[in-house]
Structure formats: structure tokens, C-alpha cells
OpenMM code with the backbone's topology and positions (N, CA, C; nanometers):
from openmm import Vec3, app, unit

residues = "UNK UNK UNK UNK UNK UNK UNK UNK UNK UNK UNK UNK UNK UNK UNK UNK UNK UNK UNK UNK UNK UNK UNK UNK UNK UNK UNK UNK UNK UNK UNK UNK UNK UNK UNK UNK UNK UNK UNK UNK UNK UNK UNK UNK UNK UNK UNK UNK UNK UNK UNK UNK UNK UNK UNK UNK UNK UNK UNK UNK UNK UNK UNK UNK UNK UNK UNK UNK UNK UNK UNK UNK UNK UNK UNK UNK UNK UNK UNK UNK UNK UNK UNK UNK UNK UNK UNK UNK UNK UNK UNK UNK UNK UNK UNK UNK UNK UNK UNK UNK UNK UNK UNK UNK UNK UNK UNK UNK UNK UNK UNK UNK UNK UNK UNK UNK UNK UNK UNK UNK UNK UNK UNK UNK UNK UNK UNK UNK UNK UNK UNK UNK UNK UNK UNK UNK UNK UNK UNK UNK UNK UNK UNK UNK UNK UNK UNK UNK UNK UNK UNK UNK UNK UNK UNK UNK UNK UNK".split()
positions = [
    Vec3(11.1329, 11.0516, 10.7673),
    Vec3(11.0811, 10.9502, 10.7620),
    Vec3(11.1366, 10.8247, 10.6936),
    Vec3(11.1113, 10.7066, 10.7452),
    Vec3(11.2201, 10.6349, 10.7260),
    Vec3(11.1547, 10.5918, 10.5917),
    Vec3(11.2019, 10.5021, 10.5471),
    Vec3(11.1681, 10.4225, 10.4314),
    Vec3(11.0365, 10.3153, 10.4259),
    Vec3(11.0011, 10.2671, 10.5725),
    Vec3(10.9256, 10.1698, 10.5750),
    Vec3(10.8081, 10.2483, 10.6322),
    Vec3(10.8290, 10.3828, 10.6746),
    Vec3(10.6937, 10.4714, 10.6957),
    Vec3(10.6597, 10.5663, 10.5737),
    Vec3(10.7135, 10.5757, 10.4642),
    Vec3(10.6703, 10.6491, 10.3765),
    Vec3(10.6115, 10.4864, 10.2617),
    Vec3(10.6543, 10.4348, 10.2260),
    Vec3(10.6422, 10.2661, 10.2092),
    Vec3(10.4475, 10.2552, 10.2218),
    Vec3(10.4473, 10.2213, 10.3574),
    Vec3(10.3231, 10.2603, 10.4019),
    Vec3(10.2433, 10.3525, 10.3832),
    Vec3(10.2787, 10.4609, 10.4059),
    Vec3(10.2175, 10.5862, 10.3636),
    Vec3(10.1860, 10.6119, 10.2277),
    Vec3(10.2350, 10.5396, 10.1179),
    Vec3(10.2130, 10.5326, 9.9845),
    Vec3(10.1274, 10.3660, 9.9597),
    Vec3(10.1888, 10.2573, 10.0005),
    Vec3(10.1136, 10.1294, 9.9739),
    Vec3(9.9915, 10.0942, 10.0606),
    Vec3(9.9805, 10.1601, 10.1389),
    Vec3(9.8538, 10.1369, 10.2101),
    Vec3(9.7298, 10.1837, 10.1587),
    Vec3(9.7320, 10.1624, 10.0223),
    Vec3(9.5861, 10.2532, 9.9764),
    Vec3(9.5226, 10.1244, 9.8823),
    Vec3(9.3826, 10.1082, 9.9176),
    Vec3(9.3003, 10.0177, 9.8169),
    Vec3(9.2804, 10.0196, 9.7036),
    Vec3(9.3589, 10.1287, 9.6724),
    Vec3(9.3703, 10.1133, 9.4986),
    Vec3(9.4533, 10.0797, 9.4270),
    Vec3(9.5488, 10.1454, 9.4987),
    Vec3(9.7379, 10.0691, 9.4932),
    Vec3(9.7233, 9.9229, 9.4829),
    Vec3(9.6688, 9.8478, 9.6285),
    Vec3(9.6534, 9.7071, 9.6647),
    Vec3(9.5602, 9.6489, 9.5425),
    Vec3(9.5025, 9.6832, 9.5080),
    Vec3(9.3927, 9.6291, 9.4144),
    Vec3(9.4886, 9.5986, 9.2706),
    Vec3(9.5936, 9.6256, 9.2184),
    Vec3(9.6510, 9.6067, 9.1000),
    Vec3(9.7535, 9.5272, 9.1219),
    Vec3(9.7919, 9.4900, 9.2394),
    Vec3(9.9102, 9.3945, 9.3022),
    Vec3(9.8975, 9.2636, 9.3641),
    Vec3(9.9141, 9.1747, 9.3038),
    Vec3(9.8713, 9.0547, 9.3777),
    Vec3(9.9368, 9.0154, 9.5502),
    Vec3(10.0639, 9.0765, 9.5447),
    Vec3(10.1232, 9.0442, 9.6530),
    Vec3(10.1479, 9.1322, 9.7843),
    Vec3(10.0519, 9.2257, 9.7524),
    Vec3(10.0577, 9.3714, 9.8344),
    Vec3(9.9134, 9.3459, 9.9414),
    Vec3(9.9229, 9.3320, 10.0390),
    Vec3(9.7678, 9.2762, 10.1222),
    Vec3(9.7278, 9.4587, 10.1469),
    Vec3(9.6187, 9.4412, 10.2004),
    Vec3(9.5109, 9.5811, 10.2398),
    Vec3(9.4535, 9.5550, 10.3384),
    Vec3(9.4749, 9.6066, 10.4572),
    Vec3(9.5607, 9.6660, 10.4579),
    Vec3(9.6938, 9.6837, 10.4994),
    Vec3(9.8202, 9.7790, 10.4445),
    Vec3(9.9393, 9.7578, 10.4464),
    Vec3(10.0135, 9.7918, 10.5982),
    Vec3(10.0565, 9.7390, 10.6567),
    Vec3(10.1288, 9.7828, 10.7923),
    Vec3(10.2674, 9.8438, 10.8119),
    Vec3(10.2818, 9.8824, 10.8973),
    Vec3(10.4795, 9.8893, 10.9297),
    Vec3(10.5308, 9.7987, 10.9545),
    Vec3(10.4675, 9.6839, 11.0069),
    Vec3(10.5237, 9.5497, 11.0090),
    Vec3(10.5546, 9.5158, 10.8622),
    Vec3(10.4478, 9.5024, 10.8173),
    Vec3(10.4524, 9.4173, 10.6534),
    Vec3(10.5535, 9.5218, 10.5649),
    Vec3(10.5746, 9.6473, 10.5920),
    Vec3(10.7082, 9.7259, 10.5398),
    Vec3(10.8398, 9.6953, 10.5622),
    Vec3(10.8586, 9.6789, 10.7372),
    Vec3(10.9583, 9.6219, 10.7610),
    Vec3(11.0356, 9.4855, 10.7344),
    Vec3(10.9167, 9.3983, 10.7312),
    Vec3(10.9277, 9.2814, 10.6719),
    Vec3(11.0087, 9.2275, 10.5211),
    Vec3(10.9086, 9.3321, 10.4290),
    Vec3(10.9503, 9.3064, 10.3204),
    Vec3(11.0377, 9.3938, 10.3059),
    Vec3(11.1384, 9.5223, 10.3558),
    Vec3(11.2463, 9.5422, 10.3339),
    Vec3(11.3920, 9.4423, 10.4031),
    Vec3(11.3600, 9.4285, 10.4979),
    Vec3(11.4528, 9.3233, 10.5561),
    Vec3(11.4681, 9.1958, 10.4628),
    Vec3(11.3569, 9.1710, 10.3755),
    Vec3(11.3888, 9.0715, 10.2441),
    Vec3(11.4483, 9.0630, 10.1295),
    Vec3(11.4156, 9.1857, 10.1158),
    Vec3(11.5039, 9.2709, 10.0164),
    Vec3(11.6372, 9.2659, 10.0770),
    Vec3(11.6461, 9.3390, 10.1753),
    Vec3(11.8699, 9.3566, 10.2239),
    Vec3(11.8922, 9.2414, 10.2338),
    Vec3(11.8425, 9.0923, 10.3057),
    Vec3(11.8947, 8.9634, 10.2679),
    Vec3(11.9232, 8.9211, 10.1175),
    Vec3(11.7972, 8.9391, 10.0528),
    Vec3(11.8398, 8.8903, 9.9317),
    Vec3(11.9441, 8.9546, 9.8553),
    Vec3(11.9922, 9.0937, 9.8724),
    Vec3(12.1191, 9.1509, 9.8319),
    Vec3(12.2403, 9.0975, 9.8554),
    Vec3(12.2422, 9.0241, 10.0215),
    Vec3(12.3618, 8.9795, 10.0085),
    Vec3(12.3914, 8.8473, 9.9853),
    Vec3(12.2830, 8.7813, 9.8806),
    Vec3(12.3575, 8.6706, 9.8102),
    Vec3(12.4526, 8.6907, 9.6899),
    Vec3(12.4844, 8.5928, 9.6618),
    Vec3(12.6073, 8.6188, 9.5256),
    Vec3(12.5328, 8.6554, 9.4221),
    Vec3(12.4144, 8.5943, 9.3573),
    Vec3(12.3950, 8.5635, 9.2559),
    Vec3(12.2101, 8.5662, 9.2887),
    Vec3(12.1605, 8.6979, 9.3421),
    Vec3(12.0027, 8.7222, 9.3999),
    Vec3(11.9352, 8.7034, 9.2508),
    Vec3(11.8480, 8.6248, 9.2842),
    Vec3(11.6907, 8.6149, 9.1715),
    Vec3(11.6580, 8.6759, 9.1845),
    Vec3(11.6287, 8.7860, 9.3054),
    Vec3(11.5216, 8.9024, 9.3242),
    Vec3(11.6120, 9.0640, 9.3121),
    Vec3(11.5313, 9.1738, 9.2890),
    Vec3(11.6089, 9.2855, 9.2663),
    Vec3(11.5334, 9.3672, 9.2549),
    Vec3(11.5594, 9.5099, 9.3787),
    Vec3(11.4723, 9.5903, 9.3402),
    Vec3(11.4603, 9.7271, 9.3973),
    Vec3(11.4253, 9.8700, 9.3237),
    Vec3(11.5034, 9.9458, 9.3212),
    Vec3(11.3800, 10.0290, 9.3814),
    Vec3(11.4158, 10.1078, 9.5084),
    Vec3(11.2863, 10.2246, 9.5571),
    Vec3(11.2464, 10.3479, 9.4164),
    Vec3(11.1714, 10.3580, 9.4043),
    Vec3(11.1338, 10.4846, 9.3615),
    Vec3(11.1489, 10.5909, 9.4354),
    Vec3(11.2344, 10.6876, 9.4410),
    Vec3(11.2057, 10.7781, 9.5817),
    Vec3(11.1836, 10.9716, 9.4697),
    Vec3(11.1448, 10.9942, 9.5508),
    Vec3(11.0976, 11.1511, 9.5570),
    Vec3(11.0566, 11.2477, 9.6555),
    Vec3(11.1638, 11.3314, 9.6223),
    Vec3(11.2001, 11.4398, 9.7776),
    Vec3(11.2215, 11.3868, 9.8766),
    Vec3(11.2833, 11.2496, 9.9134),
    Vec3(11.3429, 11.1435, 9.9979),
    Vec3(11.2589, 11.1168, 10.0646),
    Vec3(11.1535, 11.0846, 9.9899),
    Vec3(10.9944, 10.9446, 10.0384),
    Vec3(11.0410, 10.8390, 9.9199),
    Vec3(11.0114, 10.7307, 10.0057),
    Vec3(11.0171, 10.6088, 9.8974),
    Vec3(10.8532, 10.6039, 9.8475),
    Vec3(10.8400, 10.6292, 9.6884),
    Vec3(10.6939, 10.6819, 9.6835),
    Vec3(10.6338, 10.5268, 9.5811),
    Vec3(10.7257, 10.4073, 9.5843),
    Vec3(10.6970, 10.2771, 9.5017),
    Vec3(10.7789, 10.2081, 9.4825),
    Vec3(10.8156, 10.1297, 9.4399),
    Vec3(10.9104, 10.0344, 9.3229),
    Vec3(10.9256, 10.0107, 9.2398),
    Vec3(10.9894, 9.9290, 9.1929),
    Vec3(10.9946, 9.8968, 9.0625),
    Vec3(11.0938, 9.7513, 9.0683),
    Vec3(11.0763, 9.6526, 9.0560),
    Vec3(11.1452, 9.5361, 9.0697),
    Vec3(11.1796, 9.4419, 8.9959),
    Vec3(11.2641, 9.3207, 8.9881),
    Vec3(11.2994, 9.2073, 8.8838),
    Vec3(11.2989, 9.0601, 8.9557),
    Vec3(11.2244, 8.9528, 8.9499),
    Vec3(11.2499, 8.8436, 8.9977),
    Vec3(11.2575, 8.7337, 8.8978),
    Vec3(11.2742, 8.6262, 8.9733),
    Vec3(11.3115, 8.4974, 8.9042),
    Vec3(11.4011, 8.5160, 8.7782),
    Vec3(11.4837, 8.6011, 8.8226),
    Vec3(11.6119, 8.6345, 8.7156),
    Vec3(11.6937, 8.5462, 8.7428),
    Vec3(11.6603, 8.4928, 8.5693),
    Vec3(11.7891, 8.3888, 8.5293),
    Vec3(11.9197, 8.4617, 8.4084),
    Vec3(12.0094, 8.5103, 8.4846),
    Vec3(12.1052, 8.5585, 8.3991),
    Vec3(12.1019, 8.4788, 8.2267),
    Vec3(12.1338, 8.6085, 8.1853),
    Vec3(12.1487, 8.5522, 8.0259),
    Vec3(12.0546, 8.5217, 7.9738),
    Vec3(11.8890, 8.4925, 8.0416),
    Vec3(11.7851, 8.4738, 7.9582),
    Vec3(11.6660, 8.5531, 7.9763),
    Vec3(11.5875, 8.5835, 8.1164),
    Vec3(11.4887, 8.5964, 8.1005),
    Vec3(11.5106, 8.7026, 8.2597),
    Vec3(11.3545, 8.7665, 8.2899),
    Vec3(11.3127, 8.7647, 8.4294),
    Vec3(11.1828, 8.8877, 8.4139),
    Vec3(11.1065, 8.8365, 8.5418),
    Vec3(11.0073, 8.9206, 8.5377),
    Vec3(11.0205, 9.0525, 8.6028),
    Vec3(10.8913, 9.1675, 8.5544),
    Vec3(10.9392, 9.2709, 8.6351),
    Vec3(10.8152, 9.2822, 8.7141),
    Vec3(10.7801, 9.4091, 8.8391),
    Vec3(10.6991, 9.4067, 8.8895),
    Vec3(10.7084, 9.5406, 8.9523),
    Vec3(10.5770, 9.6582, 8.9620),
    Vec3(10.5785, 9.8010, 8.9829),
    Vec3(10.5003, 9.8525, 9.0449),
    Vec3(10.4976, 9.9324, 9.1204),
    Vec3(10.3816, 10.0117, 9.1680),
    Vec3(10.4139, 10.1557, 9.2081),
    Vec3(10.3655, 10.2948, 9.2039),
    Vec3(10.3864, 10.3763, 9.2750),
    Vec3(10.2433, 10.4439, 9.3564),
    Vec3(10.2331, 10.5129, 9.4227),
    Vec3(10.1633, 10.5754, 9.5055),
    Vec3(10.0628, 10.6255, 9.4201),
    Vec3(9.9667, 10.6709, 9.4231),
    Vec3(9.8193, 10.7403, 9.3986),
    Vec3(9.8599, 10.8489, 9.3759),
    Vec3(9.9160, 10.9216, 9.4488),
    Vec3(9.9575, 11.0515, 9.4262),
    Vec3(10.0345, 11.1007, 9.3408),
    Vec3(10.1288, 10.9886, 9.2690),
    Vec3(10.1907, 11.0480, 9.1058),
    Vec3(10.1440, 10.9364, 8.9937),
    Vec3(10.0405, 10.8964, 8.9839),
    Vec3(9.9314, 10.8394, 8.8992),
    Vec3(9.9294, 10.9267, 8.7874),
    Vec3(9.9316, 10.9287, 8.6752),
    Vec3(9.9030, 10.9950, 8.5754),
    Vec3(10.0268, 11.1154, 8.5255),
    Vec3(10.1165, 11.1081, 8.5641),
    Vec3(10.2124, 11.2129, 8.5585),
    Vec3(10.3444, 11.1974, 8.4641),
    Vec3(10.3339, 11.0484, 8.3940),
    Vec3(10.4215, 10.9908, 8.2850),
    Vec3(10.5390, 10.9441, 8.3930),
    Vec3(10.5487, 10.9677, 8.5004),
    Vec3(10.6803, 10.8831, 8.6518),
    Vec3(10.6860, 10.7509, 8.5781),
    Vec3(10.5923, 10.6414, 8.5458),
    Vec3(10.6062, 10.5392, 8.6334),
    Vec3(10.6551, 10.5175, 8.4441),
    Vec3(10.5940, 10.5481, 8.3411),
    Vec3(10.6611, 10.5245, 8.2128),
    Vec3(10.8462, 10.5554, 8.1838),
    Vec3(10.8481, 10.6598, 8.2692),
    Vec3(11.0237, 10.7002, 8.2666),
    Vec3(11.0776, 10.5717, 8.3819),
    Vec3(11.0065, 10.5530, 8.4560),
    Vec3(11.0650, 10.4164, 8.5685),
    Vec3(11.1165, 10.2943, 8.4733),
    Vec3(10.9858, 10.2959, 8.4475),
    Vec3(11.0045, 10.1372, 8.3547),
    Vec3(11.0841, 10.1229, 8.2274),
    Vec3(11.0971, 10.2434, 8.1216),
    Vec3(11.2339, 10.2720, 8.0170),
    Vec3(11.3669, 10.2459, 8.1001),
    Vec3(11.3691, 10.3017, 8.1952),
    Vec3(11.5232, 10.3452, 8.3032),
    Vec3(11.5082, 10.1580, 8.3725),
    Vec3(11.4437, 10.1629, 8.3893),
    Vec3(11.4319, 10.0071, 8.4930),
    Vec3(11.4729, 9.9064, 8.3733),
    Vec3(11.4204, 9.8802, 8.2690),
    Vec3(11.3845, 9.7740, 8.2271),
    Vec3(11.5275, 9.7957, 8.1078),
    Vec3(11.5890, 9.8487, 8.0758),
    Vec3(11.6968, 9.9018, 7.9838),
    Vec3(11.8011, 9.8672, 8.1114),
    Vec3(11.8356, 9.8845, 8.2387),
    Vec3(11.8954, 9.8558, 8.3410),
    Vec3(11.8952, 9.6667, 8.3749),
    Vec3(11.8389, 9.6215, 8.3393),
    Vec3(11.7445, 9.5046, 8.3514),
    Vec3(11.8743, 9.3755, 8.2316),
    Vec3(11.8366, 9.4474, 8.1164),
    Vec3(11.8551, 9.4231, 8.0061),
    Vec3(11.9905, 9.4099, 8.0150),
    Vec3(12.0784, 9.5171, 8.0498),
    Vec3(12.1840, 9.5189, 8.0585),
    Vec3(12.2943, 9.4732, 8.1019),
    Vec3(12.2287, 9.4932, 8.2708),
    Vec3(12.3178, 9.4299, 8.3822),
    Vec3(12.2953, 9.2911, 8.3793),
    Vec3(12.1774, 9.2001, 8.3394),
    Vec3(12.1206, 9.0731, 8.3644),
    Vec3(12.1346, 8.9817, 8.2604),
    Vec3(12.1997, 9.0593, 8.1006),
    Vec3(12.2125, 9.0515, 7.9987),
    Vec3(12.0561, 8.9773, 7.9545),
    Vec3(11.9688, 9.0342, 7.9495),
    Vec3(11.8578, 8.9542, 7.9455),
    Vec3(11.8016, 8.9624, 7.7404),
    Vec3(11.7127, 8.8458, 7.7906),
    Vec3(11.6935, 8.8212, 7.6053),
    Vec3(11.5527, 8.8170, 7.6241),
    Vec3(11.5135, 8.8170, 7.7243),
    Vec3(11.3406, 8.8539, 7.7495),
    Vec3(11.3145, 8.9288, 7.8993),
    Vec3(11.1876, 9.0300, 7.9190),
    Vec3(11.1789, 9.0685, 8.0487),
    Vec3(10.9791, 9.0533, 8.0598),
    Vec3(10.9340, 9.0072, 8.1019),
    Vec3(10.8299, 8.9759, 8.0791),
    Vec3(10.7152, 9.0589, 8.2537),
    Vec3(10.6120, 9.0542, 8.2407),
    Vec3(10.5419, 9.0902, 8.3269),
    Vec3(10.4067, 9.0695, 8.3031),
    Vec3(10.3381, 9.1087, 8.4318),
    Vec3(10.1728, 9.0411, 8.4443),
    Vec3(10.0976, 9.1583, 8.4706),
    Vec3(9.9686, 9.1931, 8.4610),
    Vec3(9.8836, 9.2971, 8.4731),
    Vec3(9.7795, 9.2045, 8.4748),
    Vec3(9.6668, 9.3267, 8.5556),
    Vec3(9.5600, 9.2333, 8.5683),
    Vec3(9.4829, 9.3022, 8.4242),
    Vec3(9.3448, 9.2548, 8.4038),
    Vec3(9.2638, 9.2462, 8.2887),
    Vec3(9.2262, 9.4618, 8.2856),
    Vec3(9.1924, 9.4782, 8.4279),
    Vec3(9.1310, 9.5788, 8.3943),
    Vec3(9.2482, 9.7086, 8.4498),
    Vec3(9.3446, 9.6481, 8.4406),
    Vec3(9.4846, 9.7516, 8.5011),
    Vec3(9.5632, 9.8451, 8.3519),
    Vec3(9.4222, 9.9372, 8.3112),
    Vec3(9.4646, 9.9790, 8.1762),
    Vec3(9.5752, 10.0822, 8.2020),
    Vec3(9.5867, 10.1599, 8.3396),
    Vec3(9.7213, 10.2336, 8.3312),
    Vec3(9.8675, 10.1760, 8.2768),
    Vec3(9.8417, 10.0043, 8.3508),
    Vec3(9.9778, 9.9535, 8.3619),
    Vec3(10.0040, 9.9387, 8.1796),
    Vec3(9.8755, 9.8969, 8.1455),
    Vec3(9.9070, 9.8761, 8.0134),
    Vec3(9.9878, 9.9592, 7.8837),
    Vec3(9.9256, 10.0673, 7.9440),
    Vec3(9.9768, 10.1801, 7.8524),
    Vec3(10.0989, 10.2082, 7.9070),
    Vec3(10.1437, 10.2188, 8.0102),
    Vec3(10.2975, 10.2078, 8.0366),
    Vec3(10.3795, 10.1352, 8.0029),
    Vec3(10.3198, 9.9849, 7.9828),
    Vec3(10.4092, 9.9074, 7.8793),
    Vec3(10.4094, 9.9332, 7.7227),
    Vec3(10.2816, 9.9657, 7.7230),
    Vec3(10.3491, 9.9500, 7.5601),
    Vec3(10.3862, 10.0746, 7.5071),
    Vec3(10.4081, 10.1708, 7.5839),
    Vec3(10.4739, 10.3024, 7.5515),
    Vec3(10.6403, 10.2452, 7.5984),
    Vec3(10.6641, 10.1867, 7.6348),
    Vec3(10.7934, 10.1275, 7.6477),
    Vec3(10.8673, 9.9888, 7.5646),
    Vec3(10.7000, 9.9603, 7.4612),
    Vec3(10.7457, 9.8357, 7.3773),
    Vec3(10.7390, 9.7047, 7.4037),
    Vec3(10.6253, 9.6912, 7.5217),
    Vec3(10.6276, 9.5789, 7.5576),
    Vec3(10.5205, 9.5676, 7.4780),
    Vec3(10.5140, 9.3829, 7.4389),
    Vec3(10.3719, 9.3711, 7.3375),
    Vec3(10.3147, 9.2482, 7.4334),
    Vec3(10.1769, 9.2867, 7.3934),
    Vec3(10.0483, 9.2080, 7.5015),
    Vec3(10.1274, 9.0755, 7.4352),
    Vec3(10.1526, 8.9172, 7.4805),
    Vec3(10.1318, 8.7967, 7.4261),
    Vec3(9.9910, 8.7104, 7.4871),
    Vec3(9.9083, 8.7290, 7.5258),
    Vec3(9.8068, 8.6847, 7.5660),
    Vec3(9.7937, 8.6609, 7.7777),
    Vec3(9.6843, 8.5528, 7.7543),
    Vec3(9.5999, 8.6059, 7.8813),
    Vec3(9.6368, 8.4546, 7.9731),
    Vec3(9.6407, 8.4557, 8.0767),
    Vec3(9.7282, 8.3598, 8.1959),
    Vec3(9.5868, 8.3333, 8.2447),
    Vec3(9.5164, 8.2463, 8.1980),
    Vec3(9.3704, 8.1976, 8.2656),
    Vec3(9.3683, 8.1748, 8.4209),
    Vec3(9.3360, 8.2260, 8.5318),
    Vec3(9.3538, 8.1969, 8.6896),
    Vec3(9.4806, 8.2156, 8.7372),
    Vec3(9.5580, 8.2962, 8.6744),
    Vec3(9.7548, 8.3352, 8.6441),
    Vec3(9.7674, 8.4102, 8.8038),
    Vec3(9.6574, 8.4703, 8.8389),
    Vec3(9.7216, 8.5590, 8.9650),
    Vec3(9.6147, 8.5373, 9.0614),
    Vec3(9.7171, 8.4949, 9.1731),
    Vec3(9.6326, 8.4311, 9.3249),
    Vec3(9.6561, 8.5203, 9.3955),
    Vec3(9.5183, 8.6233, 9.4675),
    Vec3(9.5678, 8.7030, 9.5873),
    Vec3(9.4492, 8.7060, 9.6801),
    Vec3(9.5268, 8.6753, 9.8130),
    Vec3(9.4052, 8.6824, 9.9279),
    Vec3(9.2941, 8.5510, 9.8792),
    Vec3(9.3868, 8.4292, 9.7972),
    Vec3(9.2918, 8.2558, 9.8401),
    Vec3(9.1469, 8.2917, 9.6949),
    Vec3(9.2204, 8.4298, 9.6422),
    Vec3(9.1224, 8.4362, 9.5143),
    Vec3(9.1726, 8.4324, 9.3919),
    Vec3(9.1376, 8.4194, 9.2613),
    Vec3(9.2514, 8.3786, 9.1361),
    Vec3(9.1337, 8.4425, 9.0391),
    Vec3(9.3153, 8.5342, 8.9629),
    Vec3(9.2204, 8.6152, 8.8306),
    Vec3(9.3105, 8.6462, 8.7144),
    Vec3(9.2739, 8.6334, 8.5875),
    Vec3(9.3181, 8.6389, 8.4864),
    Vec3(9.4405, 8.7308, 8.4906),
    Vec3(9.5649, 8.6689, 8.4245),
    Vec3(9.6858, 8.7440, 8.4004),
    Vec3(9.6812, 8.7839, 8.2644),
    Vec3(9.7387, 8.9499, 8.2234),
    Vec3(9.7661, 8.9450, 8.0591),
    Vec3(9.9273, 8.9755, 8.1120),
    Vec3(9.9767, 8.8613, 8.0124),
    Vec3(10.1491, 8.8750, 7.9776),
    Vec3(10.1792, 8.9510, 7.8760),
    Vec3(10.2795, 9.0427, 7.9655),
    Vec3(10.3637, 9.1556, 7.8371),
    Vec3(10.4666, 9.1228, 7.8279),
    Vec3(10.5148, 9.1215, 7.7545),
    Vec3(10.7053, 9.0905, 7.7428),
    Vec3(10.7736, 9.2445, 7.5878),
    Vec3(10.9073, 9.2080, 7.6454),
    Vec3(10.9907, 9.2895, 7.5419),
    Vec3(11.1075, 9.1476, 7.5566),
    Vec3(11.1655, 9.1016, 7.4311),
    Vec3(11.2695, 9.0488, 7.3814),
    Vec3(11.3892, 9.1329, 7.3305),
    Vec3(11.4608, 9.1050, 7.3354),
    Vec3(11.5852, 9.1841, 7.2304),
    Vec3(11.6798, 9.0458, 7.2000),
] * unit.nanometer
topology = app.Topology()
chain = topology.addChain("A")
for resn in residues:
    res = topology.addResidue(resn, chain)
    for name in ("N", "CA", "C"):
        topology.addAtom(name, app.Element.getBySymbol(name[0]), res)
């Protein structure tokens, strides 16, 4: 199975898409291929402002974690998801721990922030276990499919 096919297998899930601002539902093979191509082109840049890792289990891409709006020496934003089959197993807590360590070290960050929907309690727990602090609510801060939602802001500083 290709990465695009396995991404579709896990991302084309209404419950996964519900908590991700930029993930449409249904999520098609065309969506996955376009996203992978975009990420590959970004890696070719000398100083990319986005960086993403696949979360791979048994040779399948089952999720991802990435950083965008990277300002080396200052800050970045983090986003992540994992297929529903792997929810509740502590995997994302470990992924966030390792990926955020990587980002602080490689990008020499002073601040790493992320946004969650207020209803996404599992993501909040992942962040709190990794010493991210709740900073407040960004009213109508998330736009998804021409609708606006509040965003909870979490950050970790060094």
C-alpha cells in the first residue's frame, strides 16, 4: 500500500476530520496525493516554513505530526492527527513528546504552539501530558468549510 492509500485509509474518517481544520471529509486519494506532493516540494526549499513527519506503524502511514509557520530561533505551530484505530493507546502523547523535542532542538525554538477545538478533550490531554499550557481562547479562530469555530491555544516555551 502506498503512503497516499494508507493516509486515505485513516484520514477518511468523519471523527478524525471533525477535529482537523484543514482535513476535508470525504478525504480522497487525490487529496492525499496533492498533500504529499505539496510537502515534498516544501522539503526542497532551502529554509522551509513547514515540516511534517508521517506516523508509521507496520509500514503504514497512520497519521502525521507537523510544524508550520516556522521562524527559526523563535517559534512554530504544531498540528497532528492519528487514525481512530490508534486512539487511546498513548501513541500520540509519545509522538508529541519526541517531535516537539526535535522541533525545539533543530529549529532552536523559544515557543511551540498549537490550537485545538474546545471539544477535543483527548488532544488537550496529550498536550497537558507534554507540559503545554492552555493560554486562552481565540474566538472564531478556526475556519473549516466556511464556518468559524473557537480555538483553544496551547503553548510550550523554553
